[in-house]
C-alpha positions as CSV (number, residue, x, y, z in Angstrom):
1,M,161.2,51.0,58.0
2,D,163.4,54.4,57.5
3,E,161.6,57.5,56.4
4,A,162.8,57.4,53.0
5,R,161.1,53.7,52.5
6,A,157.9,55.1,54.2
7,H,157.7,57.9,51.7
8,T,158.5,55.5,48.5
9,S,155.9,52.7,49.9
10,I,153.2,55.8,50.3
11,A,153.9,56.8,46.9
12,R,153.8,53.5,45.2
13,I,150.0,53.2,47.0
14,D,148.8,56.6,46.0
15,A,150.3,56.0,42.3
16,A,148.2,52.3,42.7
17,L,145.3,53.9,43.8
18,A,145.2,56.8,41.0
19,R,146.0,53.8,38.2
20,I,142.8,51.9,40.2
21,E,140.4,55.2,40.1
22,A,141.4,56.0,36.8
23,A,140.7,52.4,35.6
24,A,137.2,52.6,36.9
25,R,136.3,56.1,35.5
26,A,136.9,54.3,32.5
27,R,134.9,51.1,33.1
28,R,131.7,53.6,34.2
29,A,132.4,55.6,30.7
30,E,132.6,52.2,28.9
31,V,129.3,50.9,30.8
32,D,127.6,54.3,30.3
33,S,128.5,54.5,26.7
34,L,127.3,51.1,26.0
35,G,123.6,51.8,27.9
36,R,123.3,54.8,25.8
37,R,123.7,52.8,22.5
38,H,121.4,50.1,23.8
39,A,118.8,52.3,24.3
40,A,119.0,53.8,20.9
41,L,119.1,50.0,19.2
42,R,116.1,49.4,21.2
43,L,114.2,52.5,19.9
44,R,115.2,51.7,16.4
45,M,114.0,48.2,16.9
46,E,110.6,49.3,18.2
47,E,110.0,51.8,15.4
48,A,111.2,49.1,12.6
49,I,108.7,46.3,14.6
50,A,105.7,49.2,14.1
51,A,106.6,49.9,10.8
52,L,106.3,46.1,10.1
53,D,103.3,45.5,12.1
54,E,101.8,48.7,9.7
55,V,102.7,46.7,6.6
56,I,101.2,43.4,8.0
57,A,98.1,45.2,8.9
58,R,97.8,47.1,5.6
59,E,98.0,43.4,3.8
60,D,95.5,41.8,6.3
61,E,93.2,44.5,4.6
62,A,94.1,44.2,1.2
C-alpha cells in the first residue's frame, strides 16, 4: 500500500472512530436523561400514593 492510500485509510478509520465516540456520548446522555426523568416520575408517584393513603386513612376514620 502506498503512503497516500495509507494516510487515506488512517483518516477514514479516525473519522469512523470519531463517529462511534460521538454516538456513544449521545447514547450516554440519553440514558442519563432517562434516568433523571425516571427518578422524578418515581418521586411524584410516591408522593401521589402517599396522598391517596392519607385520603383513605381519613375515610376509614370517618
